[in-house]
N, C-alpha and C positions, 0 to 999 in steps of 0.2 A: 290525490288520491289517497285514500286510506288503504289501509291490508282488506279491512274488510268487503267493503267496496268492491273492491280490484276481486276479492275471492268472488263476493256475487255478479259481478258483472261478466267474469271469465266462466264460472261456475254456470249460466245461463247462456252462454254463447257455446260451449261444451256439450251441453243440454240437446239444445236445437240440432248440433253437430251429430251426437251420438242416436239422437231419432230418425233424422234423414237415414244413418249409416244404416239403421237398424231397417227401417222402411225402406231402405235400398236393398239391402240382404235378403227382405222379403220379399221384395218382389220379383228380382232374380231368382230365389232360390236357393244362391247360394251362402252357405252357411261358415262356413271355413272359417272366417273371422272372429267367429263370435266371441271367442275368448277374448282378443282384443278390444271388441265392444263392449264387453264386461267391465274390464277393466276403465275403459276411457271412461264411461259411466259413474262408477264404484270410484274413480280416483277425482277424474275430472268436473264431474258435479255434485256426486253426495259428500265426500270429505272435502271437498274446498268450500260447501256451503257449510258442514263444521263447523271449520277452522274458521270462515267468517263471523259465524254467529258468534264461535266462542271470545275473539276479538273483539265482538261490537259488545257483547255484555262483560269483558274487561277493558276498558279504556287505559288504561294504565299501562297493561299488556301491548295491546295497538302500538302503543305510541313507543312503544320499545323501537330502538334502529333495525331491529333483525329483522321487526314481524314484516314487513311490507319484501325482503329481498328471500324470505321462509316463503311467502307466496308466490315470486317468483320461480324461484328454484321447485317449487311442486309442481306449477302449469309444467315447467320444460322438463320436467324428469317424467311427468303424466304423457306429453308428448312423445316423448322418445321411445318409454316402454310402449307403450300402445304403439307405436309406428313398426317398431321390434318385433314385438308378438301377431302383430297382423301380417308382416312379413314372413316371418316362421310359420303360421297356420296357413298362406297360401303358396306353401312349397318354395320358399327362397330363404336358403339358410345363412344369408346376408345377412339377417335380422335378429339374429342370434347376439352380437355383441351389441346393439342398438338394446335390446330387449335386456340383455344384462346391467349396463352403463343405466340406463332410465332406473330400473330396479334398484339398483347402490344409491344413483340420487333420491329417488323417493325415500328411498329405507333412512339415508343421512338426513335426509329432511325430516322426517319424519320425528326421529331424535332432535332436532334443534326446536320443533312445535312443540316437542316433550319436555324440552330445556325451558321451554319461555313457559309454559303452562305449569311449573315446577318452579319457578322462581318467579310467580305471581306478586305482587306486593302481601303482607299479610292482612291489608286491609279488603284487599276483594278475595280473601281465603275461604269467604262464606257462600262467592257467587260461582265456586268449586265446588 
């Protein structure tokens, strides 16, 4: 599976899970985890889809050996960050280290993605 395909598939699964979570919050009237829900949808769906589009438009970057691990790290960091933020907003301080570590993972992975973007071959520079 290519990195872009992984982004699209994971993004759609996260979109469905995020919408179901939002629906559950709406039905229950309990919105304390709203911040986690927002992080989940923005990092897990929106950002993954944008990363996937970039990879699809830049095949030589997508073929870089670091592209697929970059996507998996993003997914793992997003899940960890979301889990931690949800715990925190539901009143469980144990979520703090999960949110912190997840945030650092996503930040470092964003730096890896930026490195991949800025090191695109010159022939693809016009696509950037």
